[in-house]
C-alpha positions in Angstrom: -67.5 -10.5 -11.7 -68.8 -13.2 -9.5 -71.1 -12.6 -6.9 -68.4 -13.3 -3.6 -66.4 -10.5 -5.2 -69.6 -8.2 -5.4 -70.2 -8.5 -1.8 -66.5 -8.0 -0.8 -66.6 -4.7 -2.5 -69.6 -3.5 -1.5 -68.4 -4.0 2.1 -65.5 -2.2 1.6 -67.4 0.4 -0.1 -69.6 1.0 2.9 -67.1 0.7 5.6 -64.8 3.3 4.0 -67.7 5.7 3.7 -69.3 5.7 6.8 -65.6 6.1 7.8 -65.8 9.1 5.8 -68.9 10.3 6.7 -68.3 10.7 10.2 -65.0 12.4 9.8 -66.0 14.7 7.4 -69.3 15.3 10.3 -66.6 15.7 12.5 -64.3 18.1 10.6 -67.3 20.1 10.0 -68.1 20.1 13.8 -64.7 21.1 14.6 -64.6 23.8 11.8 -68.0 25.3 13.9 -66.1 25.3 17.2 -68.3 22.4 18.4 -66.2 19.8 20.9 -67.1 16.2 21.2 -67.7 15.3 25.2 -65.5 12.4 26.3 -68.3 9.6 26.3 -69.0 10.4 22.4 -65.3 10.9 21.6 -64.8 7.2 23.3 -68.0 5.8 21.0 -66.6 7.0 18.1 -63.2 5.5 18.5 -65.0 2.5 19.5 -66.6 2.1 16.0 -63.4 3.3 14.1 -61.8 0.2 15.9 -64.9 -2.1 15.4 -64.8 -1.5 11.8 -61.0 -1.8 11.2 -61.1 -5.1 13.0 -63.9 -6.1 10.7 -62.2 -5.0 7.5 -58.7 -6.8 8.8 -60.5 -9.9 9.2 -62.3 -10.4 6.0 -59.3 -9.1 3.9 -56.9 -11.6 5.7 -59.7 -14.5 5.3 -59.7 -13.4 1.4 -55.8 -13.5 1.3 -55.8 -17.0 2.1 -57.5 -17.8 -0.7 -55.5 -19.0 -3.5 -58.0 -20.1 -5.8 -61.7 -20.6 -6.5 -64.0 -17.3 -6.5 -61.9 -15.0 -4.7 -58.6 -15.8 -6.0 -59.0 -12.8 -8.8 -59.7 -9.9 -5.6 -56.7 -11.8 -4.2 -54.5 -10.4 -6.8 -55.8 -7.6 -6.3 -54.6 -6.9 -2.8 -51.5 -8.1 -3.8 -51.2 -5.5 -6.2 -52.1 -2.8 -3.4 -49.6 -1.9 -1.0 -52.6 -0.5 1.5 -54.4 -3.7 1.5 -50.9 -5.6 1.7 -50.5 -3.7 5.4 -53.5 -4.5 6.7 -52.5 -8.0 5.9 -49.4 -7.9 7.6 -51.0 -5.7 10.7 -54.1 -8.2 11.2 -52.7 -10.6 13.2 -51.0 -8.3 15.8 -54.2 -6.3 16.2 -56.1 -9.4 17.9 -56.8 -7.5 21.1 -54.7 -4.5 21.8 -55.8 -4.4 25.2 -54.4 -7.7 25.8 -50.9 -6.9 23.7 -50.7 -4.0 26.7 -50.4 -0.7 25.1 -52.3 1.6 26.9 -55.4 3.6 26.1 -55.9 7.1 27.0 -58.2 7.5 30.1 -59.0 11.0 31.7 -56.3 11.1 33.7 -54.1 10.5 30.8 -55.6 13.0 28.5 -55.3 15.8 31.7 -51.5 15.1 31.3 -51.3 15.4 28.0 -53.1 18.6 28.1 -55.7 18.2 25.5 -58.9 17.2 27.4 -60.4 20.4 25.4 -59.8 18.9 21.7 -60.5 15.3 22.1 -61.7 15.7 18.5 -58.5 16.8 17.2 -56.8 14.2 19.1 -58.5 11.6 17.3 -57.9 13.2 13.8 -53.9 13.1 14.7 -54.4 9.7 15.8 -55.9 8.4 12.1 -53.2 10.9 10.3 -50.3 9.3 11.8 -51.2 5.9 12.1 -51.9 6.1 7.8 -49.3 8.3 7.2 -47.8 5.8 4.9 -50.9 5.7 2.6 -52.1 9.5 3.1 -50.6 13.0 1.4 -51.2 14.4 5.0 -50.7 18.3 5.0 -49.2 18.9 8.2 -48.1 22.3 9.6 -45.3 20.8 11.8 -41.8 19.7 10.5 -41.1 17.9 7.6 -37.4 16.7 8.0 -38.2 13.5 8.8 -39.1 10.7 6.7 -43.4 11.0 6.6 -43.3 7.0 7.8 -40.6 7.7 10.6 -38.1 5.9 11.3 -36.4 3.5 13.9 -33.0 3.2 15.0 -31.2 0.5 17.2 -27.3 0.6 19.1 -25.9 -1.5 21.8 -24.8 0.3 25.1 -23.4 -0.6 27.9 -23.0 -4.1 29.0 -24.8 -5.1 25.7 -27.8 -3.7 26.5 -30.0 -2.7 23.1 -31.2 0.7 22.9 -34.4 1.4 20.6 -35.2 4.8 19.3 -38.6 5.5 17.3 -38.7 9.1 15.6 -41.8 9.5 14.1 -42.6 11.7 11.0 -43.9 14.4 13.1 -43.8 15.6 17.1 -47.3 16.0 16.7 -47.6 12.1 16.7 -45.7 11.7 19.5 -48.3 13.6 21.4 -50.7 10.7 20.4 -48.5 7.9 20.9 -49.9 5.0 23.2 -46.7 2.7 23.1 -44.9 0.4 20.6 -44.4 -3.1 19.6 -41.5 -4.1 19.6 -39.8 -7.4 17.3 -36.5 -8.8 17.1 -35.2 -11.5 15.1 -32.4 -12.7 13.0 -32.0 -11.6 10.0 -31.3 -14.2 7.8 -33.8 -16.5 9.8 -37.0 -17.2 7.2 -39.7 -15.3 8.5 -43.7 -15.6 8.2 -45.5 -13.6 5.5 -47.9 -12.7 9.1 -45.9 -13.5 12.3 -48.3 -14.0 15.5 -49.3 -11.1 17.8 -47.0 -13.1 20.5 -44.0 -12.5 18.4 -44.4 -8.9 19.2 -43.5 -7.1 22.4 -45.9 -4.5 23.6 -44.2 -1.2 25.3 -46.6 1.0 27.0 -46.5 4.5 26.8 -45.3 4.8 30.4 -42.0 2.6 29.6 -40.8 4.6 27.1 -38.0 7.2 27.9 -39.3 10.4 26.0 -37.8 13.3 24.0 -39.2 16.3 21.9 -38.3 14.1 18.5 -38.3 10.7 19.7 -39.1 7.6 22.4 -36.6 5.4 22.8 -36.6 2.2 25.3 -33.4 0.8 26.5 -33.4 -3.7 26.8 -30.9 -5.5 28.6 -29.9 -9.2 27.5 -32.1 -11.9 27.7 -33.1 -13.5 30.9 -35.6 -16.5 31.3 -39.0 -14.6 32.7 -37.9 -11.5 34.2 -40.3 -9.4 32.4 -43.5 -12.2 34.0 -45.5 -9.9 35.8 -43.7 -6.5 34.9 -45.5 -3.5 33.3 -42.8 -2.4 31.6 -40.5 -4.9 30.3 -36.6 -4.4 30.7 -35.2 -7.7 28.8 -35.2 -8.7 25.2 -37.4 -11.4 24.3 -33.8 -13.3 22.4 -30.3 -13.3 23.2 -28.0 -11.6 20.9 -25.3 -13.5 19.5 -21.9 -11.7 18.3 -21.1 -11.6 14.8 -25.1 -11.7 14.0 -27.1 -9.7 12.1 -30.5 -8.9 14.0 -33.2 -7.2 12.3 -35.4 -4.8 15.1 -39.1 -3.9 13.7 -41.1 -1.4 15.4 -45.5 -1.2 14.9 -46.2 2.4 16.7 -49.8 2.7 18.4 -52.0 5.1 18.4 -54.8 4.8 20.5 -55.0 1.2 19.1 -54.4 2.2 15.6 -51.3 1.3 14.3 -48.4 2.9 12.0 -46.6 1.3 9.6 -44.4 -0.8 10.5 -40.4 -0.2 10.9 -37.6 -1.8 10.6 -33.6 -1.7 10.9 -30.7 -3.8 11.2 -28.0 -4.1 13.4 -25.1 -6.0 13.7 -23.9 -7.6 17.2 -19.6 -6.7 17.2 -17.6 -9.7 18.5 -16.6 -9.6 22.5 -12.9 -8.7 21.6 -13.6 -4.7 21.7 -10.3 -4.1 19.3 -11.6 -6.8 16.7 -13.2 -3.6 14.9 -9.9 -1.7 14.2 -7.6 -4.7 14.1 -6.8 -5.8 10.4 -6.4 -9.6 9.3 -3.1 -10.8 10.3 -1.0 -12.4 6.8 0.8 -15.6 7.0 1.7 -16.2 3.5 0.7 -15.3 0.5 2.4 -15.9 -3.2 1.6 -14.8 -6.0 1.8 -16.3 -10.0 0.6 -15.0 -13.5 -2.4 -17.9 -13.4 -2.7 -18.6 -9.5 -3.1 -17.3 -5.7 -2.0 -18.3 -2.6 -2.7 -16.6 0.5 -3.0 -17.9 4.4 -4.1 -15.3 6.8 -5.1 -15.0 10.5 -8.7 -13.7 11.3 -8.6 -11.5 13.9 -12.4 -10.6 14.2 -13.2 -12.6 16.5 -16.3 -13.9 13.9 -14.1 -16.6 12.0 -16.2 -19.2 12.4 -19.1 -17.4 10.5 -17.0 -16.0 7.5 -18.9 -16.9 4.8 -17.0 -15.2 2.1 -14.4 -12.5 1.0 -14.3 -9.6 -1.3 -11.0 -9.7 -3.4 -9.5 -6.7 -5.2 -6.3 -6.5 -6.7 -4.6 -3.4 -8.0 -1.8 -3.6 -10.3 1.1 -1.5 -8.9 -0.2 -1.0 -5.5 -2.1 1.8 -6.7 -5.5 2.7 -5.1 -7.0 4.8 -7.5 -10.7 5.6 -8.3 -9.7 5.7 -11.6 -8.4 2.4 -11.9 -10.6 -0.7 -12.6 -8.9 -3.6 -10.2 -9.9 -7.2 -10.7 -12.2 -7.7 -8.3 -14.0 -11.1 -7.2 -16.2 -12.5 -4.8 -14.8 -15.8 -3.6 -17.6 -17.9 -1.6 -16.8 -20.2 1.5 -16.4 -23.0 -0.3 -13.3 -21.9 -1.8 -10.8 -21.8 1.6 -10.2 -23.9 4.5 -10.2 -23.3 8.0 -7.9 -24.1 11.0 -10.6 -23.4 13.7 -7.6 -23.7 16.4 -6.1 -20.6 15.4 -9.1 -19.3 13.2 -7.0 -19.2 9.8 -7.8 -19.3 6.7 -6.0 -20.6 3.9 -6.7 -19.9 -0.1 -6.1 -21.0 -2.9 -6.9 -19.6 -6.6 -5.8 -21.2 -9.9 -7.6 -23.0 -12.9 -7.2 -26.7 -11.3 -8.9 -26.3 -8.0 -12.1 -25.8 -9.1 -12.9 -22.4 -7.6 -15.1 -20.1 -9.5 -12.6 -17.6 -9.9 -10.1 -17.3 -12.7 -7.4 -15.1 -12.4 -4.7 -13.9 -14.7 -2.0 -11.7 -13.6 0.9 -10.3 -15.0 4.6 -12.0 -14.2 7.0 -9.7 -12.2 4.8 -7.1 -11.5 3.8 -5.6 -8.5 0.4 -5.7 -6.9 -2.0 -4.6 -3.8 -4.2 -7.2 -2.6 -7.3 -5.2 -1.0 -9.5 -8.4 1.4 -12.6 -7.9 3.1 -14.2 -10.5 5.1 -17.8 -11.1 4.9 -20.1 -12.8 7.9 -23.4 -14.9 7.0 -23.5 -12.4 4.3 -24.4 -9.4 6.8 -21.7 -8.1 8.0 -18.2 -7.1 6.6 -15.4 -6.5 8.5 -13.3 -3.3 7.1 -10.7 -4.2 4.2 -6.9 -5.0 4.6 -4.4 -4.3 2.3 -1.3 -6.6 1.2 1.3 -6.4 -1.1 2.9 -9.1 -3.5 4.9 -9.6 -6.7 4.3 -12.4 -9.2 8.2 -13.6 -8.7 8.3 -16.6 -10.8 11.5 -18.8 -12.0 11.3 -20.9 -15.1 13.9 -22.7 -17.2 12.5 -23.1 -20.8 13.7 -25.1 -23.8 14.4 -23.1 -27.0 15.0 -24.1 -30.3 17.4 -26.7 -29.9 18.6 -27.1 -33.6 21.2 -25.0 -35.2 20.3 -22.3 -36.9 22.3 -22.5 -40.2 19.9 -20.1 -42.1 21.6 -17.8 -44.6 20.2 -14.3 -44.8 17.1 -14.8 -47.3 16.4 -17.7 -45.7 13.4 -18.6 -42.7 14.0 -21.3 -40.2 10.7 -23.1 -39.7 12.2 -25.8 -37.3 12.1 -29.8 -38.2 15.4 -28.9 -40.5 13.0 -27.1 -42.9 13.8 -23.9 -44.3 12.0 -21.7 -46.7 13.0 -18.5 -48.6 12.4 -15.2 -47.0 10.0 -14.1 -49.7 7.6 -16.5 -48.5 7.5 -14.9 -45.3 4.1 -13.4 -44.3 2.6 -13.7 -47.8 -0.3 -15.1 -47.2 0.4 -18.4 -47.4 1.1 -21.4 -45.0 4.8 -22.6 -46.0 6.5 -23.8 -42.5 4.6 -27.0 -41.4 3.7 -25.3 -37.9 2.6 -21.9 -39.8 5.6 -20.1 -38.3 6.0 -17.9 -41.4 2.3 -16.5 -41.3 2.6 -15.3 -37.7 3.0 -11.5 -36.6 2.4 -10.3 -40.0 0.8 -7.0 -39.2 2.5 -4.9 -42.1 2.0 -1.4 -40.8 4.1 -2.0 -37.6 3.1 0.7 -36.0 3.3 -0.3 -32.3 5.6 -3.6 -32.6 9.0 -4.4 -33.7 9.8 -4.5 -37.0 12.0 -7.5 -38.3 11.4 -7.9 -42.0 8.1 -8.6 -43.1 7.2 -9.7 -39.4 6.2 -7.2 -37.0 6.2 -8.9 -33.2 4.8 -7.4 -30.2 7.1 -5.4 -28.8 7.0 -7.3 -25.2 8.9 -9.9 -27.1 11.5 -8.0 -27.8 15.0 -9.4 -25.7 13.0 -12.1 -23.6 15.3 -14.7 -24.2 12.5 -16.3 -27.1 12.9 -16.2 -30.8 10.3 -14.8 -32.7 11.7 -12.8 -35.2 13.4 -14.6 -38.5 16.8 -15.6 -37.5 16.1 -14.4 -33.9 17.0 -10.8 -34.6 14.1 -10.1 -31.8 17.0 -11.7 -29.2 20.4 -10.6 -31.3 19.9 -8.3 -34.2 21.4 -10.7 -36.4 21.4 -14.2 -37.9 22.9 -16.7 -35.3 25.4 -19.5 -36.3 25.2 -21.3 -32.8 23.3 -23.5 -30.9 21.2 -22.3 -28.6 19.8 -25.4 -26.1 18.3 -23.2 -22.9 17.0 -20.1 -21.5 16.1 -19.3 -18.3 13.7 -16.6 -16.9 13.1 -15.3 -12.9 11.9 -12.3 -11.7 12.0 -11.1 -7.6 11.4 -8.0 -5.4 14.2 -6.8 -3.3 12.7 -4.4 -0.2 16.2 -4.5 1.4 17.0 -0.6 1.8 20.7 -1.9 -0.1 21.8 -4.7 -1.9 23.9 -6.6 -4.8 22.5 -8.4 -8.0 23.9 -9.4 -10.7 22.9 -11.5 -14.3 22.4 -14.9 -12.5 24.3 -17.9 -12.8 26.3 -18.3 -15.5 26.6 -21.6 -17.4 30.3 -21.3 -19.2 30.0 -24.9 -20.8 26.9 -23.6 -23.1 25.8 -20.9 -24.8 22.9 -19.6 -23.1 21.0 -16.1 -23.4 18.8 -15.5 -19.8 17.2 -12.9 -17.8 16.2 -11.6 -14.2 13.7 -8.9 -14.0 14.0 -7.6 -10.5 11.7 -4.8 -8.7 13.5 -2.8 -6.4 10.9 -1.5 -3.8 11.8 1.5 -1.1 10.2 3.2 1.6 7.6 5.7 0.6 9.4 8.9 0.5 12.6 7.5 -0.6 14.7 7.1 -4.2 16.7 4.8 -5.4 20.8 4.8 -6.6 21.9 2.3 -8.7 25.7 1.6 -8.9 26.7 -0.5 -12.2 30.1 -2.2 -10.9 30.6 -4.7 -14.1 28.9 -4.6 -17.4 29.3 -6.5 -20.2 26.6 -8.0 -22.9 26.4 -8.2 -26.2 26.1 -5.3 -28.6 22.1 -6.1 -28.8 21.0 -7.4 -25.4 20.2 -4.5 -23.4 19.8 -3.8 -19.9 16.8 -1.5 -19.2 15.9 0.3 -16.2 12.3 1.5 -15.8 11.7 4.5 -13.6 8.7 2.9 -11.9 7.4 -0.3 -10.8 6.8 -2.0 -14.1 8.0 -2.3 -18.0 5.3 0.4 -18.9 7.1 3.1 -16.6 9.5 5.5 -18.2 12.8 4.0 -19.9 15.4 5.3 -16.9 18.5 3.2 -19.3 19.1 1.3 -21.8 22.6 0.3 -22.3 24.9 -2.7 -23.8 27.7 -3.5 -25.1 31.7 -3.4 -23.3 31.2 0.3 -21.5 29.5 0.6 -18.0 27.0 3.1 -17.7 26.9 6.0 -15.1 25.1 5.9 -11.9 20.8 6.3 -12.3 18.2 7.4 -9.7 14.7 6.7 -9.5 12.2 9.3 -9.1 9.8 7.3 -6.8 10.4 4.3 -4.5 10.4 1.7 -7.1 12.7 0.6 -9.8 12.3 -2.0 -12.4 15.2 -3.9 -13.9 15.9 -5.8 -16.8 18.9 -7.7 -16.6 20.3 -9.8 -19.5 22.9 -12.3 -19.2 24.7 -14.2 -21.9 27.2 -17.4 -20.7 30.0 -16.9 -22.2 33.3 -15.8 -20.4 33.7 -12.2 -19.8 29.8 -10.9 -20.3 27.9 -10.5 -17.4 26.3 -7.4 -15.3 26.8 -6.4 -11.6 24.8 -4.1 -9.7 24.7 -2.5 -6.2 22.0 -0.4 -4.9 20.9 1.9 -2.1 17.9 3.6 -1.1 18.0 7.4 0.3 15.0 9.9 1.6 13.4 11.9 -1.6 14.5 15.5 -1.8 12.3 16.5 -4.7 15.1 17.7 -6.9 14.9 16.2 -10.3 17.6 13.9 -11.0 20.2 15.2 -13.9 22.2 12.4 -15.9 26.4 12.7 -14.8 25.3 15.4 -11.8 26.0 12.9 -8.6 25.4 9.3 -8.2 26.1 6.6 -6.3 29.4 4.8 -6.4 30.1 1.4 -4.8 33.7 0.2 -4.2 35.7 1.8 -7.2 34.7 4.2 -9.9 35.0 7.9 -11.0 33.1 11.0 -9.9 33.3 13.9 -11.7 31.3 17.4 -12.2 30.9 19.3 -15.6 30.6 23.3 -16.1 27.5 22.3 -18.7 25.3 21.1 -16.0 24.5 24.8 -14.7 23.7 26.0 -18.3 21.5 22.4 -19.1 19.8 22.6 -15.9 17.4 25.4 -14.5 17.6 26.8 -10.7 20.5 23.4 -10.3 22.6 24.8 -7.5 25.0 21.3 -6.4 25.8 18.2 -7.5 26.0 14.9 -4.9 27.8 12.1 -5.1 27.5 9.2 -2.8 30.2 6.7 -2.3 30.5 3.5 -0.5 33.5 1.0 0.2 32.6 -2.5 -0.1 33.3 -3.5 3.5 32.1 -2.0 6.3 35.5 -1.6 8.0 37.7 -0.6 4.9 37.9 3.4 3.9 37.9 5.5 0.8 40.5 7.4 -1.3 39.5 10.2 -3.5 42.5 11.1 -6.1 41.8 14.3 -8.2 42.8 13.4 -11.9 45.4 15.6 -12.8 49.2 13.7 -12.9 49.8 10.1 -12.9 51.0 9.2 -9.3 54.4 8.7 -10.5 54.8 12.3 -11.8 53.3 13.3 -8.1 55.9 11.3 -6.5 58.6 13.1 -8.2 57.4 16.3 -7.6 57.3 18.2 -4.2 54.3 20.9 -4.9 52.0 21.0 -7.3 51.6 24.1 -9.1 48.8 26.1 -8.9 47.7 26.7 -12.2 47.3 22.8 -12.5 45.2 22.6 -9.2 42.7 25.4 -10.0 41.3 22.9 -13.0 37.7 24.0 -12.6 36.2 26.9 -10.7 33.7 24.5 -9.2 33.6 24.3 -5.4 34.2 20.7 -3.8 33.3 19.9 0.1 33.5 16.0 0.9 31.5 15.1 4.3 32.5 11.8 5.9 29.1 9.8 5.7 26.2 10.4 3.7 24.7 13.4 5.5 25.8 16.8 4.0 25.9 18.4 7.4 27.9 15.9 8.9 32.2 16.1 9.8 33.7 17.9 6.5 36.7 16.1 5.6 37.8 19.0 2.9 36.2 22.3 2.0 37.5 24.1 -1.3 35.2 27.1 0.5 37.8 28.0 2.8 40.8 26.8 1.3 43.4 28.5 -1.3 43.6 27.2 -4.7 47.3 26.7 -3.7 46.5 24.3 -1.0 43.8 22.4 -2.8 44.5 18.7 -2.0 45.4 15.7 -4.3 43.8 13.2 -1.8 40.9 13.1 0.6 40.6 9.8 2.7 37.4 8.9 4.6 37.1 8.0 8.6 34.0 5.6 8.0 33.4 3.3 4.7 31.0 6.2 3.2 31.6 9.4 1.9 29.6 12.2 0.1 31.1 15.1 -2.3 29.1 18.0 -3.2 30.4 20.1 -5.7 28.9 23.5 -5.5 27.9 25.3 -8.6 30.3 27.8 -10.2 29.6 31.7 -10.7 31.2 31.6 -14.0 30.0 28.3 -15.9 32.2 29.1 -19.3 34.0 26.7 -21.0 33.4 22.9 -20.1 35.7 21.9 -17.4 35.8 19.2 -15.7 36.3 18.3 -12.6 37.5 14.5 -12.5 38.1 11.9 -9.6 39.3 8.8 -9.1 37.5 6.3 -6.6 38.9 3.1 -4.8 38.6 1.4 -1.4 41.2 0.8 0.8 41.5 -2.1 3.3 40.8 -1.5 6.9 43.5 0.4 8.9 46.4 -1.1 10.6 45.1 0.0 14.4 48.7 -0.4 16.8 48.0 0.9 20.0 51.2 1.6 22.1 50.3 1.8 26.3 53.4 3.5 27.5 54.6 4.8 31.0 54.8 8.5 31.9 58.5 9.7 30.9 58.9 7.1 28.3 60.0 7.7 24.7 60.0 5.8 21.1 60.0 6.4 17.7 57.5 5.7 14.8 58.3 5.9 10.9 56.4 5.4 8.0 56.1 2.1 5.7 59.8 2.0 3.4 61.7 4.7 5.7 65.4 3.6 5.6 64.6 0.3 5.8 61.0 0.2 7.4 58.6 -2.7 5.4 57.2 -1.6 3.0 53.5 -2.2 2.5 50.7 -1.5 -0.2 47.7 0.8 0.0 47.9 0.7 3.8 46.2 3.2 6.4 48.4 2.9 9.9 46.7 3.8 12.9 49.3 4.6 16.3 47.4 5.3 19.0 49.6 6.2 21.9 48.5 6.0 25.6 49.8 6.9 28.6 49.1 7.4 32.4 46.3 10.0 33.6 47.4 13.5 34.0 49.9 13.2 31.3 50.5 14.2 28.0 52.4 13.6 24.8 54.8 15.3 22.5 55.7 14.3 18.7 58.9 15.8 17.6 59.1 15.3 13.8 63.1 14.7 12.6 62.1 13.9 9.0 58.6 14.9 6.7 58.4 14.2 3.1 55.6 12.5 1.9 53.8 12.7 -1.6 51.0 14.8 -2.3 48.6 11.7 -2.6 49.4 10.5 0.9 48.6 11.8 4.1 48.9 12.7 7.5 46.8 13.4 10.0 47.4 14.1 14.1 44.8 13.7 16.7 44.0 14.9 20.6 42.2 11.8 21.5 41.6 8.3 20.7 39.7 8.3 17.6 39.1 10.2 13.9 36.3 12.2 15.7 38.9 13.9 18.1 40.1 17.3 17.5 42.8 17.4 14.5 45.9 18.9 15.3 47.8 18.6 12.4 47.4 17.4 9.0 49.8 17.5 6.2 50.7 16.7 2.5 54.0 16.9 0.7 56.9 18.2 2.7 57.5 20.3 5.9 60.1 22.0 7.1 61.8 19.9 10.4 61.9 19.3 13.4 58.5 20.9 14.5 56.7 19.5 17.5 53.1 18.7 18.0 51.7 18.2 21.8 48.5 17.0 22.9 45.8 18.1 25.8 45.3 14.8 26.9 46.7 11.3 27.4 45.9 9.9 24.2 46.9 10.8 20.5 46.1 9.4 17.5 48.7 9.2 14.7 46.8 8.1 11.1 49.3 8.0 7.9 47.7 6.9 4.4 50.3 5.5 1.8 49.8 4.5 -1.5 51.9 2.2 -4.2 54.6 4.2 -5.7 54.2 7.2 -3.2 57.5 6.4 -1.6 59.7 5.2 -4.4 62.2 6.8 -2.5 63.5 5.9 0.5 64.1 9.6 1.4 60.1 9.9 1.4 58.1 8.8 4.8 58.2 10.3 8.1 60.0 9.9 11.4 59.0 10.9 14.8 60.0 10.5 18.5 57.2 10.7 20.8 58.1 11.6 24.5 55.3 11.5 27.5 55.6 14.3 30.2 
């Protein structure tokens, strides 16, 4: 050790020993009940301050010597937290009196009520100033950090309130003020700021509570603090969207406590900016790229430095799912300053250090959090996207003329099947040694190959002979295939398998993600269907192809209606460009009732189809009480016809009445409602109709109707209640304005030479003068069981029903309105009125 090192160590030990001896002496005096006078304690304090200033001066001088004889001592000080603290405080302690913190004089001592025990006060001052270096066994509360804490917040008129809480209330009693410093957080700070950088806050200027001291400083005003004993303005102007560090050094009668700091972010002037999310302008996602454009509503757009981007599959913000996460720097996006709009494009080609890889045809949720100056971060904003694509790619353009024992390599090369997956490369392109997993536990087995399951029916041939796409050897030329996927978010709609080029044989597929509102389910009605026997329509009960498989169907038979269990359905729709092949699907969304979906028990029918109920439903599903079908006509002005499957229409036309044993085909009770609300208008209710009076046909009023089958008490047998559904074109509305006392006739289509129409719905609306009524006299009435006559006491089919009848009625009979309007509806069907004696003739008279 050098001579200078020894000198410094000796001096420091001497100072410490002197102070320690005085402290012990004072402690001994206190223990004996002795008290020092004000003058003696003042002299003791002055001595401690002189020693403190000397130690700090020497240590600061040594700290500036990075080389030479004091280099080793300097390294020791750098490792010691206590010595580093002394160095950091040395420049602020040049002249405590000049800095403005006020020492206690006799008057102040009296104010604090501690004149009798001046020595104990001095000991407390030492404890509080060195609390971060000593383990003080204080008798006061210990729920505050031993070094204290400081808090900063904006208050009214953008003033800054700073609150200091020491490690104990004991320190509040001996506090003589604070030194305060405020600076921008990202500014490069000096190791030892000058004393002038700190604003002295005297004790008398602080607002006191039982546990803390605080002060409120208004925004900076030039020269506002000059000549004031209590400062009222900040030393710098605070700029919105920036982060600031607030430093506080407690003063205990010139003994400085440990430096405390906190950080505050100045919010933008717009008070709503902290709650308003960013505004999405556009979002396009693909498997390898993402284009995002949004408007920054924070008020801090020019200071945006980065965004945190997280991507969740299927929109599941679940802690168990690890999202894709990126920190995208400012250099990756563009800024339109006039509108505060940012554009971000992530791809492999744009040079941004973010590698993005998403699944095609998949739903994702993006969580974007904006960061400003790397200090201030906004609340996250969530957006949904779907990786929609549309591509055409060339497949094998050469004829696959291989026999069952050959493998097609391409380029007019064939090899025996036995050479496939034999460990030797026989095809020029090595195609024969691809997908050679012999166990094939999770793949698709095709001969010696095992291809990934997601490559089955993907419009690309991977198996020998293309069996992953057709299930058989191909002897025709495949030219191109197309692949597209889209998300559909409307509450109802229509989709099909895409455009069909009938000039070529072409495989293609379309992916659809149907997304409904939360707490909704989705019904599918498959109106037309024909695919190759090994090309399947697949419907998944969820947002992606890893969701449960709800339907897998191929061939020429039309599958039944299906329903999702959530608000997402994922459809894989194939097509083959050959006349007569294709898939057409209608969908609609409804409120989720929470009831499980039972195939065949209820469904959605669009335009034409069949509905049914089987007794076996009740025995196969526990707690099943009913099945509901929802029917919709193709056009909004059409109506719906339901015909019971008992007789053919021709047989009914020749029958004046239907035997009861034929009508009572099933004990299940059927209720028909107009519209899709089963609490709405009832059109037909077998709960209140005798078996003999049950209808063979029911007609809706609007373009929607719902049919509810109530579970029978007796479920024996396998009876089926079967109805045919069809749409009827819009009613022919005939309005007849007649004067009081007028008389006229109304008769059905085909009656006694009246022009015959097919599939028609007639409406006669008779209106007479106010305070009059209308009388209707039926002179002839004989219609088939499948036709229907209805008379309403008013202008619409929502008015009260005066008369409803099918079949034959004894004539004459009279119907009279209660108002000056009457509506007559007659629905006829092809073949119903095969004889001119079928139909009706009525005479109306206004009264």
